[in-house]
TORVEXDO-809309 format. One record per residue (C-alpha): residue number from 1; residue in one letter; z, x, y. Coordinates in steps of 0.02 Angstrom, whole numbers, plus 50000, padded with zeros to 5 digits. Example, Ala and Ser with C-alpha at 12.3 -4.5 7.8 and 13.67 -1.06 7.14 Angstrom:
<nodes>
n:res:w:u:v
1:a:50390:50615:49775
2:s:50357:50684:49947
</nodes>
This chain:
<nodes>
n:res:w:u:v
1:m:50183:50907:48210
2:s:50267:50794:48338
3:e:50203:50621:48389
4:v:50174:50683:48566
5:i:50059:50819:48507
6:q:49970:50706:48386
7:k:49926:50579:48524
8:q:49899:50695:48670
9:q:49760:50669:48799
10:r:49654:50546:48693
11:g:49644:50429:48843
12:l:49637:50563:48976
13:p:49556:50493:49136
14:v:49414:50620:49165
15:e:49229:50604:49204
16:g:49117:50634:49055
17:w:49178:50727:48900
18:v:49357:50690:48853
19:p:49441:50842:48769
20:s:49514:50809:48596
21:r:49692:50853:48555
22:l:49733:51034:48516
23:p:49740:51072:48328
24:r:49901:51168:48344
25:e:50076:51170:48415
26:f:50095:51205:48599
27:t:50126:51386:48649
28:l:50163:51354:48833
29:i:50178:51167:48861
30:g:50359:51109:48842
31:k:50431:51279:48876
32:p:50554:51317:49022
33:i:50439:51445:49109
34:n:50489:51523:49276
35:r:50388:51488:49435
36:r:50247:51611:49465
37:d:50293:51625:49648
38:a:50480:51648:49623
39:n:50485:51836:49654
40:s:50383:51830:49814
41:k:50497:51694:49883
42:v:50665:51774:49844
43:t:50607:51946:49902
44:g:50533:51883:50065
45:a:50357:51938:50021
46:a:50293:51761:50034
47:k:50201:51730:50199
48:y:50216:51557:50272
49:a:50114:51492:50419
50:s:50251:51547:50537
51:d:50235:51724:50468
52:i:50052:51743:50512
53:n:50018:51860:50655
54:i:49842:51895:50724
55:p:49811:52018:50865
56:g:49791:51934:51034
57:m:49873:51773:50971
58:l:49931:51645:51097
59:h:50081:51533:51084
60:a:50082:51345:51114
61:k:50215:51223:51166
62:l:50215:51034:51188
63:l:50279:50922:51328
64:l:50362:50766:51256
65:c:50392:50601:51344
66:p:50577:50556:51369
67:h:50546:50367:51373
68:p:50518:50246:51230
69:h:50390:50144:51328
70:a:50302:50196:51484
71:k:50132:50212:51568
72:i:50074:50377:51641
73:k:50030:50342:51822
74:r:49991:50525:51865
75:i:50003:50692:51777
76:d:49985:50855:51877
77:t:49958:51010:51774
78:s:49903:51124:51918
79:k:50062:51224:51930
80:a:50066:51254:51745
81:e:49882:51307:51747
82:s:49910:51431:51889
83:l:50059:51515:51803
84:p:50011:51693:51754
85:g:49992:51705:51566
86:v:49940:51525:51540
87:r:49769:51515:51455
88:a:49741:51328:51429
89:v:49823:51157:51454
90:l:49783:50996:51364
91:s:49829:50827:51438
92:l:49765:50656:51479
93:n:49673:50736:51624
94:n:49548:50828:51510
95:c:49570:50739:51342
96:e:49572:50552:51386
97:e:49426:50516:51268
98:w:49483:50632:51127
99:y:49546:50554:50966
100:t:49638:50642:50827
101:y:49640:50581:50645
102:w:49787:50564:50529
103:y:49738:50505:50352
104:m:49577:50460:50443
105:q:49671:50340:50556
106:k:49601:50356:50731
107:q:49733:50397:50861
108:p:49718:50439:51047
109:a:49773:50620:51067
110:f:49856:50583:51236
111:p:49867:50394:51270
112:r:49901:50329:51441
113:e:50032:50207:51376
114:i:50176:50292:51281
115:a:50244:50209:51122
116:y:50404:50308:51088
117:a:50521:50437:51157
118:g:50455:50604:51096
119:q:50269:50565:51103
120:e:50163:50712:51159
121:i:50107:50715:51342
122:a:50028:50886:51356
123:a:50001:51052:51260
124:v:49999:51226:51337
125:a:49936:51391:51267
126:a:50003:51551:51343
127:d:50022:51738:51308
128:d:50202:51711:51243
129:v:50324:51572:51201
130:s:50429:51592:51357
131:t:50278:51575:51471
132:a:50219:51424:51376
133:t:50392:51345:51388
134:k:50400:51377:51577
135:a:50227:51302:51599
136:i:50280:51144:51509
137:e:50425:51130:51631
138:l:50302:51144:51780
139:i:50200:50992:51725
140:d:50236:50843:51840
141:v:50224:50671:51766
142:e:50249:50508:51856
143:y:50293:50366:51737
144:e:50299:50176:51755
145:i:50450:50137:51642
146:l:50420:49981:51536
147:p:50535:49871:51427
148:a:50553:49933:51250
149:a:50585:49853:51081
150:i:50692:49973:50980
151:d:50745:49857:50839
152:p:50622:49752:50735
153:r:50727:49594:50772
154:d:50700:49626:50957
155:a:50516:49661:50928
156:l:50497:49491:50844
157:k:50567:49392:50989
158:l:50446:49281:51087
159:d:50475:49376:51248
160:a:50469:49550:51165
161:p:50363:49686:51250
162:l:50205:49724:51158
163:v:50224:49894:51073
164:p:50073:50008:51099
165:i:50027:50081:50931
166:l:49943:50242:50877
167:d:49814:50174:50756
168:v:49664:50114:50856
169:e:49591:50009:50713
170:a:49757:49918:50685
171:e:49743:49849:50862
172:k:49608:49734:50799
173:t:49715:49650:50667
174:r:49894:49650:50736
175:c:49978:49489:50784
176:g:50095:49532:50926
177:n:50214:49662:50858
178:v:50179:49612:50676
179:h:50059:49724:50585
180:s:50048:49615:50432
181:a:50144:49478:50341
182:s:50114:49484:50153
183:v:50162:49349:50029
184:y:50174:49358:49840
185:q:50218:49207:49734
186:r:50227:49155:49551
187:g:50297:48991:49486
188:d:50400:48873:49596
189:y:50545:48966:49670
190:q:50620:48812:49752
191:q:50620:48713:49589
192:g:50691:48870:49505
193:f:50843:48869:49618
194:m:50870:48686:49583
195:e:50877:48729:49400
196:s:50994:48878:49422
197:d:51179:48869:49379
198:v:51228:49014:49487
199:i:51148:49075:49651
200:v:51189:49234:49744
201:e:51114:49284:49912
202:d:51142:49425:50033
203:e:51060:49540:50161
204:f:51029:49726:50140
205:f:50986:49860:50266
206:q:50911:50036:50250
207:p:50882:50142:50407
208:g:50734:50253:50423
209:q:50766:50424:50341
210:f:50710:50583:50426
211:h:50629:50736:50347
212:t:50736:50891:50349
213:d:50617:51012:50267
214:i:50681:51189:50258
215:g:50532:51243:50362
216:t:50475:51148:50516
217:r:50293:51117:50545
218:s:50195:51269:50603
219:c:50015:51326:50610
220:v:49909:51473:50664
221:v:49732:51427:50710
222:n:49588:51545:50744
223:w:49416:51495:50809
224:d:49296:51643:50806
225:g:49148:51544:50873
226:k:49082:51511:50699
227:l:49231:51465:50587
228:l:49398:51380:50621
229:t:49529:51463:50507
230:v:49688:51363:50497
231:h:49853:51430:50422
232:e:49959:51273:50401
233:s:50125:51210:50333
234:s:50039:51052:50265
235:q:50043:50970:50093
236:g:49855:50964:50075
237:v:49721:51085:50132
238:w:49572:50971:50099
239:n:49643:50821:50195
240:i:49679:50934:50342
241:k:49501:51004:50338
242:l:49419:50834:50333
243:q:49530:50762:50469
244:l:49508:50909:50586
245:a:49319:50904:50564
246:k:49318:50722:50619
247:s:49436:50752:50762
248:l:49352:50909:50831
249:g:49173:50857:50797
250:i:49124:51012:50698
251:p:49049:51021:50522
252:e:49170:51025:50377
253:d:49096:51189:50313
254:k:49151:51271:50478
255:i:49335:51243:50442
256:r:49445:51338:50318
257:v:49625:51282:50286
258:i:49751:51395:50200
259:v:49924:51349:50139
260:k:49992:51480:50018
261:y:50176:51441:50046
262:q:50227:51277:50119
263:a:50413:51280:50163
264:g:50453:51108:50092
265:g:50373:50938:50113
266:f:50423:50763:50063
267:g:50270:50670:50115
268:s:50255:50683:50307
269:k:50161:50847:50301
270:a:50022:50774:50194
271:g:49908:50724:50335
272:a:49848:50818:50487
273:q:49981:50788:50621
274:r:49929:50799:50801
275:f:50005:50970:50826
276:v:49876:51054:50722
277:h:49739:50962:50812
278:f:49813:51025:50978
279:a:49821:51205:50915
280:s:49643:51195:50854
281:k:49580:51127:51021
282:l:49671:51261:51117
283:s:49599:51398:51007
284:m:49424:51330:51033
285:m:49451:51319:51220
286:t:49522:51498:51236
287:q:49420:51582:51096
288:k:49587:51656:51039
289:p:49703:51625:50892
290:v:49845:51503:50935
291:r:50018:51479:50855
292:l:50110:51314:50872
293:e:50278:51305:50785
294:l:50397:51158:50808
295:n:50582:51182:50828
296:r:50704:51070:50733
297:r:50723:50946:50879
298:e:50536:50926:50894
299:e:50524:50905:50706
300:f:50641:50754:50719
301:l:50555:50676:50867
302:l:50371:50700:50828
303:h:50334:50669:50648
304:p:50338:50518:50534
305:r:50502:50462:50452
306:r:50543:50340:50314
307:f:50526:50153:50354
308:g:50684:50061:50401
309:t:50700:49895:50308
310:r:50803:49738:50317
311:t:50796:49625:50165
312:w:50867:49455:50132
313:i:50871:49413:49947
314:k:50922:49260:49848
315:i:50933:49255:49656
316:g:50967:49111:49537
317:a:51016:49117:49354
318:k:51081:49015:49209
319:k:51260:49033:49150
320:d:51203:49147:49010
321:g:51121:49269:49135
322:t:50942:49211:49113
323:l:50854:49237:49281
324:v:50769:49082:49346
325:s:50718:49114:49525
326:l:50704:49249:49656
327:q:50665:49240:49843
328:i:50647:49389:49960
329:r:50616:49406:50145
330:g:50591:49576:50217
331:e:50562:49662:50383
332:v:50490:49838:50379
333:d:50510:49942:50536
334:l:50344:50032:50558
335:g:50393:50121:50720
336:a:50245:50149:50837
337:g:50126:50174:50692
338:s:50122:50192:50506
339:r:50019:50258:50359
340:y:50077:50112:50249
341:g:50082:49959:50361
342:e:49951:49870:50260
343:s:50034:49902:50088
344:s:50222:49878:50130
345:a:50237:49725:50022
346:s:50142:49792:49869
347:m:50250:49949:49859
348:i:50409:49842:49864
349:l:50336:49723:49734
350:h:50318:49855:49599
351:h:50502:49839:49564
352:v:50552:49661:49620
353:a:50407:49578:49530
354:e:50405:49683:49371
355:a:50580:49742:49333
356:y:50644:49574:49265
357:k:50581:49427:49167
358:c:50592:49297:49305
359:p:50471:49149:49305
360:n:50488:49099:49489
361:i:50469:49227:49627
362:f:50428:49213:49813
363:v:50418:49371:49921
364:e:50373:49378:50105
365:i:50368:49548:50191
366:a:50324:49580:50374
367:g:50281:49752:50446
368:v:50348:49759:50624
369:y:50303:49885:50762
370:t:50443:49955:50870
371:n:50455:50081:51010
372:t:50521:50213:50893
373:i:50460:50366:50803
374:p:50309:50328:50688
375:t:50334:50303:50502
376:g:50244:50374:50351
377:p:50261:50443:50177
378:q:50429:50509:50120
379:r:50487:50539:49942
380:g:50478:50367:49857
381:v:50394:50295:50012
382:m:50430:50105:50015
383:n:50500:50089:49838
384:p:50685:50108:49886
385:a:50663:49952:49995
386:g:50630:49855:49831
387:v:50749:49944:49714
388:f:50905:49950:49822
389:p:50923:49764:49862
390:m:50863:49703:49695
391:e:50973:49812:49590
392:s:51122:49778:49702
393:i:51102:49589:49698
394:v:51087:49594:49508
395:d:51258:49681:49494
396:s:51331:49554:49616
397:l:51259:49417:49505
398:a:51331:49499:49348
399:r:51503:49507:49431
400:k:51494:49323:49474
401:l:51437:49277:49298
402:r:51568:49394:49222
403:i:51427:49476:49121
404:d:51412:49661:49091
405:p:51275:49729:49213
406:i:51181:49816:49074
407:e:51189:49663:48962
408:l:51118:49557:49107
409:r:50976:49679:49132
410:m:50928:49693:48950
411:k:50932:49500:48931
412:n:50795:49495:49062
413:y:50699:49647:49001
414:v:50509:49643:49017
415:v:50390:49720:48888
416:t:50220:49689:48959
417:a:50156:49709:49137
418:d:50089:49532:49144
419:a:50168:49398:49038
420:n:50021:49279:49062
421:t:49885:49399:49008
422:n:49992:49518:48902
423:t:49918:49665:48997
424:p:50012:49816:48928
425:y:50094:49961:49018
426:s:50019:50126:48968
427:s:50193:50159:48903
428:k:50366:50093:48939
429:h:50532:50156:48867
430:l:50651:50094:48997
431:d:50767:50030:48863
432:q:50790:50206:48799
433:c:50831:50264:48976
434:v:50965:50133:48989
435:d:51042:50183:48824
436:a:51039:50366:48879
437:v:51131:50339:49045
438:a:51254:50219:48966
439:n:51301:50351:48834
440:g:51292:50492:48963
441:i:51414:50410:49085
442:d:51517:50334:48945
443:w:51491:50153:49002
444:r:51632:50096:48888
445:r:51761:50170:49009
446:r:51726:50036:49141
447:d:51857:49915:49080
448:q:51986:50053:49065
449:l:51950:50113:49241
450:s:51971:49936:49307
451:r:52142:49928:49229
452:t:52202:50096:49289
453:n:52135:50069:49468
454:a:52271:49939:49501
455:g:52392:50002:49630
456:r:52299:50163:49664
457:t:52229:50214:49833
458:k:52092:50320:49751
459:k:51996:50207:49634
460:r:51860:50256:49508
461:g:51707:50152:49468
462:i:51546:50164:49365
463:g:51383:50082:49415
464:m:51202:50089:49357
465:a:51026:50038:49406
466:w:50850:50051:49339
467:y:50685:50059:49427
468:v:50497:50027:49410
469:m:50379:50129:49516
470:e:50190:50151:49527
471:r:50131:50332:49519
472:a:49970:50357:49426
473:g:49846:50426:49551
474:y:49753:50344:49695
475:t:49578:50312:49751
476:p:49459:50395:49774
477:f:49508:50500:49619
478:l:49407:50651:49676
479:a:49519:50785:49607
480:k:49413:50933:49544
481:a:49458:51100:49466
482:q:49353:51247:49407
483:i:49380:51381:49274
484:i:49284:51545:49292
485:i:49276:51662:49144
486:r:49204:51832:49177
487:k:49122:51953:49055
488:n:49265:52081:49084
489:g:49387:51952:49014
490:e:49456:51898:49181
491:v:49499:51708:49190
492:e:49524:51614:49350
493:l:49580:51437:49390
494:r:49517:51371:49558
495:a:49597:51215:49624
496:g:49624:51159:49805
497:f:49799:51089:49788
498:v:49956:51151:49881
499:d:50115:51200:49795
500:i:50247:51120:49903
501:g:50392:51193:49805
502:t:50374:51088:49647
503:g:50301:51231:49546
504:s:50130:51148:49528
505:s:50042:51317:49535
506:t:50143:51366:49381
507:l:50113:51202:49294
508:m:49926:51198:49323
509:a:49918:51378:49259
510:m:50012:51322:49104
511:i:49888:51179:49069
512:a:49737:51293:49091
513:a:49809:51435:48986
514:e:49863:51313:48849
515:e:49689:51241:48831
516:l:49607:51411:48835
517:g:49735:51485:48714
518:i:49776:51635:48824
519:d:49937:51708:48892
520:l:49996:51639:49060
521:d:49993:51813:49136
522:d:49809:51831:49096
523:l:49761:51691:49213
524:i:49726:51706:49399
525:v:49759:51549:49501
526:h:49670:51521:49668
527:y:49747:51375:49759
528:g:49804:51318:49931
529:d:49637:51362:50009
530:t:49482:51261:50045
531:e:49375:51416:50028
532:g:49322:51439:49848
533:t:49388:51271:49788
534:l:49325:51093:49769
535:y:49411:50938:49837
536:s:49592:50908:49787
537:p:49710:50773:49844
538:s:49862:50817:49944
539:s:50023:50858:49854
540:h:50108:50691:49891
541:g:50128:50527:49799
542:s:50165:50624:49638
543:r:49977:50660:49626
544:i:49957:50841:49565
545:t:50012:50821:49381
546:t:49931:50647:49379
547:e:49765:50687:49460
548:m:49740:50876:49463
549:g:49814:50892:49286
550:p:49672:50803:49197
551:a:49541:50895:49299
552:v:49619:51064:49258
553:l:49635:51019:49076
554:q:49455:50964:49059
555:a:49389:51115:49154
556:a:49485:51233:49039
557:a:49433:51140:48880
558:l:49251:51145:48934
559:a:49264:51336:48967
560:r:49349:51359:48798
561:q:49206:51272:48712
562:e:49078:51387:48795
563:v:49170:51540:48731
564:f:49186:51458:48559
565:k:48995:51446:48552
566:l:48983:51632:48568
567:v:49119:51664:48437
568:g:49044:51535:48320
569:a:48877:51625:48325
570:k:48961:51792:48291
571:f:49063:51725:48144
572:g:48928:51606:48081
573:v:49041:51454:48092
574:k:49034:51290:48189
575:v:49125:51273:48356
576:e:49234:51135:48278
577:s:49306:51255:48154
578:l:49379:51370:48290
579:a:49544:51367:48383
580:s:49629:51484:48507
581:a:49807:51532:48543
582:n:49905:51682:48606
583:g:49749:51770:48667
584:r:49653:51753:48505
585:i:49511:51646:48444
586:y:49520:51615:48257
587:v:49444:51512:48118
588:k:49563:51367:48082
589:s:49544:51376:47893
590:h:49555:51565:47893
591:p:49671:51621:48035
592:n:49652:51804:47983
593:i:49469:51793:48045
594:w:49494:51816:48231
595:i:49435:51899:48393
596:s:49532:51928:48549
597:f:49490:51816:48693
598:k:49443:51965:48801
599:d:49322:52036:48670
600:a:49247:51863:48652
601:c:49207:51864:48839
602:a:49114:52027:48812
603:l:48989:51926:48706
604:m:48930:51834:48861
605:s:48749:51863:48914
606:e:48788:51809:49092
607:e:48922:51880:49205
608:e:49017:51717:49221
609:i:49051:51550:49136
610:v:49095:51416:49267
611:t:49154:51244:49216
612:t:49215:51095:49320
613:g:49339:50960:49277
614:s:49343:50797:49371
615:r:49471:50660:49373
616:a:49406:50483:49336
617:p:49475:50318:49404
618:n:49617:50234:49306
619:s:49570:50114:49171
620:e:49590:49929:49214
621:d:49648:49888:49038
622:e:49825:49955:49067
623:v:49954:49957:49204
624:y:50027:50125:49249
625:r:50212:50134:49301
626:q:50358:50252:49301
627:f:50524:50196:49230
628:g:50701:50264:49237
629:a:50884:50224:49242
630:e:51031:50303:49330
631:a:51218:50290:49323
632:a:51347:50347:49448
633:e:51536:50376:49440
634:v:51625:50371:49607
635:e:51799:50391:49673
636:v:51842:50286:49826
637:d:51987:50317:49940
638:v:52028:50141:49998
639:e:52141:50206:50139
640:t:52004:50310:50223
641:g:51849:50229:50150
642:n:51785:50397:50091
643:v:51669:50390:49941
644:k:51655:50540:49827
645:v:51517:50537:49697
646:v:51592:50623:49544
647:r:51446:50615:49425
648:i:51264:50561:49411
649:v:51170:50534:49246
650:s:50984:50512:49266
651:a:50861:50469:49127
652:y:50674:50461:49155
653:d:50533:50398:49045
654:i:50438:50560:49070
655:g:50317:50554:48928
656:k:50324:50743:48898
657:a:50421:50871:49000
658:l:50278:50996:49023
659:n:50399:51123:49095
660:p:50581:51070:49073
661:k:50643:51194:49204
662:l:50529:51123:49340
663:v:50569:50947:49287
664:e:50754:50977:49306
665:s:50726:51050:49479
666:q:50633:50892:49532
667:y:50777:50785:49466
668:y:50899:50880:49572
669:g:50793:50870:49728
670:a:50764:50684:49713
671:i:50949:50647:49671
672:t:51005:50751:49819
673:m:50891:50651:49936
674:g:50955:50490:49862
675:l:51133:50547:49889
676:g:51092:50581:50070
677:m:51016:50409:50095
678:s:51164:50325:50008
679:l:51310:50407:50100
680:f:51258:50512:50252
681:e:51086:50498:50333
682:e:51054:50386:50478
683:g:50958:50415:50642
684:e:51056:50357:50793
685:f:50948:50283:50933
686:d:51019:50246:51101
687:g:51001:50059:51120
688:k:50957:50070:51305
689:t:50848:50225:51315
690:g:50773:50221:51140
691:v:50802:50410:51123
692:l:50854:50483:50953
693:l:51025:50557:50985
694:n:51056:50659:50825
695:c:50895:50758:50811
696:d:50972:50911:50724
697:t:51044:50944:50552
698:h:51221:50960:50619
699:q:51237:50782:50685
700:y:51107:50707:50564
701:r:51206:50728:50404
702:i:51128:50782:50243
703:p:51222:50824:50082
704:c:51300:50997:50070
705:a:51349:51092:49915
706:k:51527:51035:49920
707:e:51468:50852:49912
708:m:51358:50874:49763
709:p:51417:50787:49603
710:k:51399:50846:49424
711:i:51222:50798:49373
712:n:51159:50761:49196
713:t:50974:50741:49176
714:i:50891:50667:49023
715:n:50707:50669:48979
716:i:50648:50522:48872
717:e:50496:50590:48786
718:n:50361:50480:48709
719:s:50172:50476:48705
720:d:50066:50417:48851
721:e:49882:50460:48832
722:h:49842:50429:49016
723:y:49927:50590:49072
724:p:49892:50771:49028
725:y:49990:50807:48867
726:s:50082:50644:48908
727:g:50166:50728:49056
728:k:50208:50599:49192
729:p:50250:50647:49370
730:v:50436:50662:49410
731:g:50453:50719:49594
732:e:50493:50549:49672
733:a:50558:50431:49541
734:p:50736:50493:49508
735:l:50783:50455:49695
736:l:50762:50266:49672
737:g:50906:50217:49561
738:i:51034:50328:49649
739:l:51059:50213:49798
740:p:51104:50053:49701
741:a:51195:50151:49563
742:i:51318:50219:49693
743:r:51334:50051:49777
744:n:51366:49964:49614
745:a:51496:50094:49563
746:i:51587:50063:49727
747:l:51579:49876:49688
748:h:51653:49908:49516
749:a:51793:50018:49584
750:t:51848:49909:49732
751:g:51756:49743:49729
752:v:51681:49786:49898
753:e:51495:49752:49921
754:l:51415:49883:50032
755:n:51241:49820:50074
756:s:51202:49931:50223
757:l:51149:50112:50204
758:p:51220:50239:50226
759:m:51383:50178:50144
760:t:51497:50267:50268
761:p:51688:50254:50273
762:d:51687:50137:50425
763:k:51570:50018:50337
764:f:51684:50017:50185
765:l:51838:49982:50287
766:d:51750:49845:50384
767:a:51693:49763:50224
768:m:51862:49768:50142
769:p:51952:49598:50141
770:v:52085:49583:50277
771:d:52224:49548:50152
772:e:52185:49709:50057
773:q:52188:49810:50218
774:i:52358:49737:50262
775:a:52420:49780:50086
776:i:52367:49959:50102
777:v:52451:49977:50274
778:h:52615:49911:50201
</nodes>
């Protein structure tokens, strides 16, 4: 029996009874099982929110402001309201005191002062889309155009215009255009630099990344006078339900939210965006179902993007590579509002303060408001802002010291989370990840490549990076799941999560079926619906395996024990002597004494057994982090500046790959997004008008199939009792090391330091020393 199985789930964070380890090998966990929803998706049978049609349904459209900063002096909706087929119009005229809620952040639905180009001015519901579109065009708005601050550096100037922000409560604590300035310090960083033999400093820039989900946001809302039924494209049904209740002023039990198929989400669909509030309000006004579906341009303009960051970093070390001091100053572009303004520094600190054994650190991070599109969660959230500059400067330091980058990292390797208190990580096997990527990319070839690159216009290079990331669940830890076993043998899992494409409905079914000892096909899963389920967190922040997993496991184990009581009475044995697997319940010491699970259910005196599993808060005795390493091989054409990523090797300290097929899929998704951030993706704002110019997937470049490298994924499996069957979340983490690994590979190939993302050909050519440019020309 493997070590992973022997130590599984002993420290599982659940309320009350903690299930003991299974007394057998796994029958489902660890197997590459296909997604339960695969057939419905590939055949077109899956119904997304945009596929919902209800008789008499109205169609809604939005009017967006073309200016980054303006006051509405007058808005006349009379022509739109009188257009035949128009049923309702929302605007400042009839909604001035109405507030919507996003992650329970209070926001004016239609503010008088506009904060960014693309902000909603009005919403119209009409009999058809063309009528709604025409009505929008008939709305007359008179603006007072105001100065705007598009760049954080402009927003920080003494004479900068004050950016109006969406979050009402944040108005109380802001200081000019600064949301917050956070400081972290340990040791004496100034003295540390005085004691350093070598110092390297540089500035790094990452633009805000935009979501390009395969499906734009859409909803169909129907208020029948008693119940508001919402078909959404969100990442969390329960968050939407609670936020809509607060916004609309109706009881929570009068709202049902359904998301059976979600069409992709990388974080921004986790909260209730204003468009679903508008559709709900229109449905309540008209007493008719309303559909509101965004087009791609609206998707770019309306909804939260990744934070842009500018980071200055200085690092000092001894000649042997021992790190002595680290100083970081960072500016985080929050746009006109943010979900994470208050925690921008802490999310960056997970890596910069923990990845290396450095006694002296000073970090200062400022969150800055600008007249641009709001910011919010996106795969990895703020963590790239810590990993990219830190892992890049370490390679620059290694180059200056003439030390191998891996050797430098391992010399400063950290074992415990806190050197002063010896607080342990729940598990850490980053060193194994480093060995895995070094072997996978054949790190020994670096010197050979350096020699063969001489005189070539296409140069090869190999780089690597590692990362530290926090993903272990979040407050309030209210994830709940239920198992229902019926007398006819039917078994149902009820859990209110949304499967956003990660395969979580398959994985939760695997956990429940494994604990019960039944076949996967014998389990019904009811998810993506607030009706019939208890509270579940949204599917963002790598929370479903981490938070729902323990709740599902506990609920299934509790239900199994109830059935075991019935079988124990029938066989005259103790419950502890029984086990279940492959649809049978048997006596452990005499496996030939058994009963089918279905027949055991027939022994029930009641019609149903219902058990509930509940996630508990994390223990304070351990620190929970995710670790991984990545290596990249690139080919750089120094004449054109074009960078081709040839190969990626990614190793992740996963604990246990609960379903290797799903895990590999998440690797590929995260790596692809990291590739986009590294080489292609950047929103282009007009410096004068503040308007996003490339709000489509033609001009906003994302990686295509022809640009994808060969990818090798490696699961580093070890025990971690905090997670269900030791399975850590994997959806976000593999993105983080891609950015610096590619940058460091370019540095190895050419000696050029590219510190501004995306690393486009023009930036490479600009960064190349002039004498080398002349040599290429001649």
